[in-house]
N, C-alpha and C positions, 0 to 999 in steps of 0.2 A: 157450857161456855159458849158467849154468844160468838158472832162471825168476825167480829171486831177483834177481841181478844186472841181467837184462832189465828187471825192474820198477823197480828202484832207478836205471836209466839214464833210462827215461821219466820218473819223476820229478823229475829233475834236469834235465831238458831245459827250456829256457826258453819260455813261453807268449806267444804272440803274439796280441794282441788285434784284432780287425778293426777298420779305422777307420769310424767313421759319419758318413754324409753329415749336415752341419750348415749347414741354410740361414739365411742373415742378409740381412736389408734395414737400409740404411742412409740416412737423410734428413736433411735440415738445413732447420730452422725460423729465420727471420730473427725476432730479436727484435721481439716484438708486432706480428707481419705472419705471410705465409705462407712456402711451401716454396721454395727457390732450388732451381730447374729449368732445363730448355732455354733458355727465354726470356733468362737472364741468363748465357748459356753453361756453367750449371750448376757445381758446385762438385767440386773433386777429392778422391777418397776415397782413401787409402792405408791399410791394414790390415797390422800388423806385429806378430809374435811378440816381448812385452817380454823374454822371456828370452833369445831368440837375436839379435834384431834382423831376423830374415829378413821380407822382405816376403811376406803370405801374399795378398794381394787388391788389385787397384788398378783404380779405374774413376769414372765419373762420375755425377751424381744427375740423369739425364733422366726428362722429364716435364713436368708443367703445376704452376701454382704451388698448385694445390688448392682446394677449396671455400671461400670467403670467409665465407659465413654460418657454416658448421660450425667454422672455424678462430677466427675473429673473435667468436664468441657469449660474451656475458658471463658467463654461467654454463654449465658442463658437468660431466656426471657424472666419476667419479673415475677409472673406466676407459675412458671413451669413446674411440671409434677416431676420429681426426681427419684420416687419410690417406685419400684413394678411390683406387681402380686405377689413376689416371693421375697422381696426385700424383709430383713429382720423388723420385727414389731410386736407388740404387745395389743391384741384387741379386746376389748372388753364395753360392756352397756352399764351405764347407769339409770336408775330412776328417780328423777329429779321432779321435785314439784315447786321448786323456786331456784332462783339464780343462785349458784352454791362456789364459793370462791374453794379452789382444790390446791396441795401442794402435790407436784409431781417430782419425785424422787428417784434418780436412777443409780444405779452401783454396780461395776465391773470395769473391764470384763470377767467374768467369774472364772474363767480358764487360767487366769494370769493374775492371780490376786496381789501378787507381789509389785504387780503396776496398775492396780484397781483405783479408779476415782469415783468420787460422788458428784453428783450435779443435781440440783433441783431449781424451780420456777414454782411461781405460783400464779393461776390465772382463773378467771370466771368461768365457769361453765353453764350455760342456759340451757334451761329445758327443754328437749325435744332437737335442739339443734345438732348438726351433724359436725363431730369432730374426729372423723374417721376417712373420710374422703379424700381424695388426692393424696397430699403428702402428710393428712392428719397433724399430729403434732410432734415436732421433732425437737430433740434437745442436743446441743453439741458437747460432746466431750473432749476435753484438752488430754494433753499426755502423749505417752510413748510407750510402749512395751519394751522391757530390758530384761532378759531372763539368762542369766549367767551359767554356763554350759558346763565350762572347766575352769579351773579344779572344782572338784567336788567339795562342797561345805564340810568344814571341820577335818578336813585332810592332814594327816600326820606324816611327814615326810622328810627324810634325812636333809639336813642342812646342804646346799650346793647343788641339789636336784635340779636340773633344767624343769622350770615350769612354763606353760602356756596357758594363756587367758582366753577362753573363747564365749563370745556372748552372741545371741539371738537379738535383733534389732527390728521393731517394725512398728507399724501403725498401731491404734489402739482396735482397730477393726481386723487386726491381723495381716493387713496389706503388706506385702515385703518391700523393703527397701533394696534395691538393685540395680543393675545398669540400663535396664530395659523396659524398667516400670516408672509408672508416674512419679515415683518416690527416688528420686537420682540419690546416688551414693553420695556424692561431694555435696550435697544439701544437709548434710546432717554431721555434727562433731559428736564423735564417739571418742570414749577417754577411760583410763583405769586410774583409780586415786587409790593409792597405797599407803594404808593406816598401820601403825604399829601398835602393839598392847599400849594401852593408856591414851590412845586417840591423836598421836602426833602423826602428822602427814609427812611421808617419808618421800614420795615423789609422784609426778602425774605423767602416764603415757599415754599417746594416742592410740588408738585400735584401728589396723587397717582391715579393709573389706577383703575378703578371702575368697573372693571369686564365686561366691554362692550365695544366691538370694538371703539378704538378712544377716548373713553370717559375718563377725568380726573376731580379729584376733590380734594376740601380741604376744612376744615372749617377754617374760617377766625377768627382770634383774636379779643377780645373785645379790641374795639378802643374808644379813648375820641370822644366827638361830633366834627364834623367837616366833610370837604370834602376830599374824598379820590379818587385816582384813583388805580384801580387794573390793571397791567400790566400782562398778561399771554405771557409766553416764552416758546418754544420748540427748543430744541438744539441737533444734531447729533454730536458728538465729532468724527466720523469718517470721514463723508464727509464734516463736518462745515456747514451743512443746518441747518437754524434756521428760524423762524417765530415768530410773535407776535399779540395779539390783546390786547385790553384793554377796560374796562367799568368804569364808576363813580358812587359814593354812596355819598349821604350826610345824615350823621348821625345827629338827633337833638334831 
């Protein structure tokens, strides 16, 4: 084979670019609150290739809720970093040989599945660029955690028994609603909707703050014998965040 043919063959061979390590860090910030981390069971993070659907990475946002003063500051600079070293995050690295559009989907908090929500976004990742430094990639998680504590679900009790409803209400990061926290009691509307068997709404009652962070309660009215569902809701009129949990009682 002459030199010309050898040169032509070399030119025609495909060139394979080496994949570039691409660091990525994903955090989830509760709406109007802090990071969702280990204390709430973390958020499940799945990262997939938009074009092929291939799952590229999967993990949990482990770590703390972060620095309250830094995150909840009334004003901060345009590019200010609000994550600290221990803030909840999922760190991983992808080997990319070309710009890749990915879907980042988060689900949780995993310790409060009755209040869990899913948020996702797509973005193009460029090979070798740093997506972990500073704030990394932060997704915002709407909603509130509501956890009915009393009465116990499926409770059977004599008609006429005095019942009290108690519920824990918090931000999705587990940050407490209270009189001395950045999430003041009077900001939120907490109610119980009482439904009879068949789905008819019987009554709506406000729950009052019980004097303990995140705890709300109310005495339930005397109800005729039958099956009832108590649906507790929490609502923030400013951010429009809301949450819900329920329990059932049979009065007999």
